C-alpha positions in Angstrom: -13.8 -13.6 40.3 -17.1 -13.3 38.7 -17.5 -12.6 35.4 -20.7 -12.2 33.5 -20.9 -12.0 29.4 -24.3 -10.4 28.7 -25.5 -8.9 25.0 -24.7 -5.2 24.8 -27.9 -3.4 23.9 -28.6 0.1 23.2 -28.6 1.3 26.6 -25.0 0.2 27.2 -24.2 2.7 24.5 -23.2 5.6 26.5 -21.1 3.6 29.6 -18.9 1.9 26.4 -18.4 4.7 24.3 -16.9 6.4 26.7 -15.0 3.5 27.8 -14.0 3.4 24.5 -13.0 7.3 25.2 -10.9 6.6 27.8 -8.4 3.2 26.8 -8.1 4.5 23.1 -6.6 7.2 21.7 -8.8 6.8 18.5 -11.4 5.6 20.2 -14.7 4.7 17.9 -17.4 6.6 18.1 -20.6 5.8 20.1 -22.9 6.0 16.1 -20.1 3.3 15.4 -21.4 1.3 18.4 -24.9 1.7 17.7 -24.0 0.9 13.9 -22.8 -2.7 14.9 -25.8 -3.3 17.2 -28.4 -2.0 14.7 -26.6 -4.2 12.0 -26.6 -7.2 14.5 -22.9 -7.8 14.9 -22.4 -9.7 18.0 -21.8 -7.3 21.1 -21.5 -7.9 24.4 -20.1 -6.3 27.6 -18.5 -8.2 30.5 -19.4 -7.7 34.1 -16.9 -8.2 36.8 -18.8 -8.5 40.6 -21.9 -6.9 38.1 -20.2 -4.2 37.4 -19.5 -3.6 33.7 -15.3 -4.1 32.8 -15.2 -4.4 29.2 -16.7 -5.1 25.7 -16.5 -6.7 22.9 -18.0 -6.8 18.9 -18.0 -9.4 16.9 -18.7 -9.9 13.3 -20.1 -13.4 12.3 -20.8 -14.1 8.7 -20.7 -18.0 6.7 -18.6 -19.5 8.9 -15.8 -16.7 9.4 -15.6 -14.4 13.0 -14.3 -11.4 12.4 -13.2 -9.9 16.2 -14.0 -6.0 15.1 -13.4 -5.0 19.4 -12.1 -6.4 22.4 -12.2 -3.7 26.0 -11.2 -4.2 28.5 -10.8 -1.2 31.3 -6.9 -0.4 32.0 -7.4 -0.3 35.4 -8.5 -3.5 35.1 -6.5 -4.9 32.8 -4.2 -8.3 34.0 -5.9 -10.5 35.6 -7.0 -12.7 32.5 -10.7 -10.6 31.8 -9.4 -9.9 28.2 -8.5 -13.3 27.9 -12.0 -14.9 28.8 -14.0 -12.3 26.9 -11.8 -13.6 24.0 -13.0 -17.6 25.6 -15.9 -16.3 25.5 -15.9 -14.8 22.1 -14.6 -18.0 20.7 -17.4 -20.0 22.1 -20.0 -18.0 20.2 -19.1 -17.9 17.1 -18.8 -21.6 17.1 -22.1 -21.2 18.1 -22.9 -19.8 15.0 -21.0 -21.9 12.9 -17.8 -19.9 12.4 -14.6 -22.0 12.1 -11.7 -19.9 12.0 -11.7 -16.3 13.5 -10.0 -13.1 12.1 -8.6 -9.5 14.0 -6.3 -7.1 12.7 -4.4 -5.4 15.5 -2.3 -2.2 16.3 1.5 -3.3 15.5 2.8 -1.3 18.4 -0.1 -3.6 20.2 2.5 -5.6 22.6 -0.3 -6.7 25.2 -3.1 -7.7 22.4 -0.2 -9.1 19.8 0.6 -11.6 23.2 -2.7 -12.8 23.8 -3.9 -12.9 20.9 -0.5 -15.5 19.8 -1.2 -17.0 23.5 -4.0 -18.2 21.5 -3.2 -19.7 18.9 -3.8 -17.0 16.5 -0.8 -16.7 13.7 -0.3 -13.6 11.6 -1.3 -13.7 7.9 -1.3 -10.6 6.7 -0.1 -6.2 7.1 -2.0 -4.1 6.4 -0.3 -1.2 5.4 -1.6 2.5 7.5 -4.3 0.9 8.6 -4.8 2.8 12.1 -4.8 6.3 12.5 -1.8 7.5 14.4 0.1 10.7 16.5 2.5 10.6 13.6 0.4 9.5 10.6 -0.6 5.7 10.2 -0.1 2.8 11.7 -0.2 -0.7 10.1 -2.4 -3.8 11.6 -0.9 -7.2 11.5 -3.8 -9.4 10.4 -4.4 -12.8 12.6 -5.7 -15.7 12.2 -7.4 -19.1 14.2 -9.5 -21.7 13.5 -12.2 -22.7 15.9 
């Protein structure tokens, strides 16, 4: 399996926003991704055999990394791509001077919770009603990992 990572650019926004809409019921908008690029967030595209298969957005602030979005196309899940992408993000964070990483994950996202726990993330809090949900709002589990 040949997985490569490259910085996200404006040329990726159409693909990323289309993928986001296919993956999530409540997706980020194209503008959310454009704003992330404009703000200088560490934004990445993962490519499998030369084809885009995932993406991520990471905000680095002082010694903290905040994982804002990490996504793998549904058809390619279960192959360890999310773990490889997370490994890349941890490396980028350490290179940027971060000593810890934070994230929020939907309480209902069992696969995401398993991935983060496997990577040593621990629950440090809950943001009540953080995410939109089909029946109102859903809590976010706030997680942290030392880098």
